[in-house]
C-alpha positions in Angstrom: -37.3 14.9 18.2 -34.9 14.0 15.5 -32.1 16.4 14.7 -32.1 17.5 11.1 -29.4 16.0 8.8 -26.6 18.6 8.1 -27.6 18.7 4.5 -31.0 20.1 5.6 -29.5 22.9 7.6 -26.1 23.9 6.1 -25.2 25.3 2.8 -21.9 23.7 1.8 -19.3 24.8 -0.7 -19.7 23.1 -4.0 -16.1 21.6 -3.7 -16.9 20.2 -0.2 -20.1 18.6 -1.6 -18.1 17.0 -4.3 -15.4 15.8 -1.7 -18.2 14.3 0.5 -19.7 12.7 -2.4 -16.4 11.1 -3.2 -16.0 10.1 0.5 -19.4 8.5 0.6 -18.7 6.5 -2.7 -15.2 5.5 -1.4 -16.6 4.2 1.9 -19.4 2.4 0.1 -16.7 0.9 -2.0 -14.6 0.0 1.0 -17.5 -1.8 2.6 -17.8 -3.9 -0.5 -14.0 -4.5 -0.5 -14.3 -6.3 2.8 -17.5 -8.1 1.8 -15.9 -9.4 -1.3 -12.7 -10.6 0.7 -15.2 -12.5 3.2 -17.2 -14.0 0.4 -13.9 -15.4 -1.3 -11.6 -16.6 1.6 -11.4 -19.2 4.2 -8.1 -17.9 5.5 -8.9 -17.2 9.2 -6.4 -14.3 9.6 -7.8 -12.5 6.4 -11.4 -13.1 7.6 -10.5 -11.6 11.0 -9.0 -8.6 9.4 -11.8 -8.0 6.9 -14.5 -8.5 9.7 -12.9 -6.0 11.9 -12.2 -3.4 9.3 -15.8 -3.9 7.6 -17.3 -2.6 10.9 -15.3 0.6 10.9 -16.0 1.1 7.2 -19.6 0.7 7.8 -19.5 3.4 10.5 -17.7 5.7 8.2 -20.5 5.1 5.6 -23.1 5.8 8.0 -21.7 9.0 8.9 -21.4 10.2 5.3 -25.0 9.1 4.7 -26.1 11.6 7.2 -24.2 14.4 5.5 -25.5 13.9 2.0 -29.0 13.8 0.8 -29.8 10.8 -1.1 -30.0 13.0 -4.3 -26.7 14.4 -3.5 -24.8 11.1 -3.6 -22.9 9.7 -6.5 -25.0 8.4 -9.3 -22.3 5.9 -10.0 -22.7 4.3 -6.5 -23.8 1.0 -7.8 -20.6 0.8 -10.0 -18.3 1.8 -7.0 -20.0 -1.0 -4.9 -19.4 -3.4 -7.6 -15.8 -2.4 -8.2 -15.2 -2.5 -4.6 -16.6 -5.9 -4.1 -14.8 -7.3 -7.2 -11.4 -5.7 -5.9 -12.0 -7.5 -2.6 -13.0 -10.8 -4.1 -10.1 -10.9 -6.8 -7.6 -10.0 -4.1 -8.9 -12.6 -1.7 -8.9 -15.2 -4.4 -5.2 -14.2 -5.0 -4.3 -15.0 -1.5 -4.0 -13.4 1.9 -0.8 -11.6 0.8 -2.3 -10.0 -2.3 -5.5 -9.0 -0.2 -3.5 -7.4 2.4 -1.2 -5.6 -0.1 -4.4 -4.4 -1.8 -5.7 -2.8 1.4 -2.3 -1.1 1.9 -2.4 0.4 -1.5 -6.1 1.6 -1.2 -5.6 3.0 2.2 -2.5 4.9 1.1 -4.8 6.6 -1.7 -7.4 7.4 1.0 -4.9 9.0 3.2 -3.9 11.4 0.3 -7.6 12.0 -0.4 -8.5 12.8 3.3 -5.3 14.9 3.8 -6.4 17.1 0.8 -9.8 17.3 2.1 -8.7 18.4 5.6 -6.8 21.4 4.0 -10.0 22.4 2.2 -11.9 22.3 5.6 -9.2 24.2 7.6 -10.5 27.7 7.1 -14.0 26.5 7.8 -14.4 26.8 11.5 -18.2 26.2 11.4 -17.3 22.7 10.1 -14.9 21.8 12.8 -16.8 18.7 13.7 -16.8 17.5 10.2 -13.0 18.2 10.0 -12.4 16.5 13.3 -14.5 13.5 12.2 -12.6 13.2 8.7 -9.4 13.5 10.6 -10.4 10.6 12.9 -11.5 8.5 9.7 -8.1 9.4 8.2 -6.4 7.7 11.3 -8.7 4.7 10.9 -7.6 4.3 7.3 -4.1 4.7 8.2 -4.5 1.9 10.8 -6.1 -0.3 8.4 -3.0 0.3 6.1 -0.7 -0.4 8.9 -2.6 -3.4 10.0 -2.4 -4.9 6.4 1.5 -4.5 6.5 1.8 -6.3 9.7 0.2 -9.6 8.8 2.6 -12.5 8.5 3.5 -13.5 5.0 2.8 -10.1 3.7 5.2 -8.8 1.4 7.1 -5.6 0.3 9.6 -4.4 -2.1 12.0 -4.4 0.7 11.8 -8.0 0.9 12.6 -8.5 -2.9 9.0 -8.7 -4.1 7.2 -6.5 -6.3 4.9 -4.0 -4.7 1.2 -4.3 -5.9 1.0 -0.5 -5.3 2.5 0.2 -8.7 -0.2 -1.6 -10.6 -3.4 -0.2 -8.8 -5.0 2.6 -10.5 -4.8 5.8 -8.3 -1.8 4.5 -6.3 1.2 6.7 -5.9 3.4 5.1 -8.5 0.7 4.6 -11.1 -0.2 8.3 -10.8 3.2 9.2 -12.5 2.0 7.5 -15.7 -1.5 8.8 -15.7 
């Protein structure tokens, strides 16, 4: 017998539902970022990187699929998917360095998002499995960020190059101006 989905048996705080909806949309976008990269690059390092991290993002998306009813998912999901694919494609067309820097910036933002969400979940002992899973996903995202920074030819402000993070919406530096 199939276990009921969490959304069928739990009454969740509306703030948590919004956070899960955001997580779901973000993971759907992340899947598409890597698909966009794969569609637009022949660079073997970038392809291996994107293929590896795509599998992780697909697992994350499947988890959030199970926590949200289809009706509870973002109505803008097709736009998030398109935006993700375009971000991945454009960054790959700009070269491996740009693609890796884009992943670094996106994953830094995701780290902040998951950290805030874990604080929201902290008092909810009945949701410890969800909190533990999100903490694990946060570690995965940090690994993606750190992997992107390790690739040869990647650049950083410390090497005398501008840091792409300042130009990406939602990244730490650009939030100061928004």
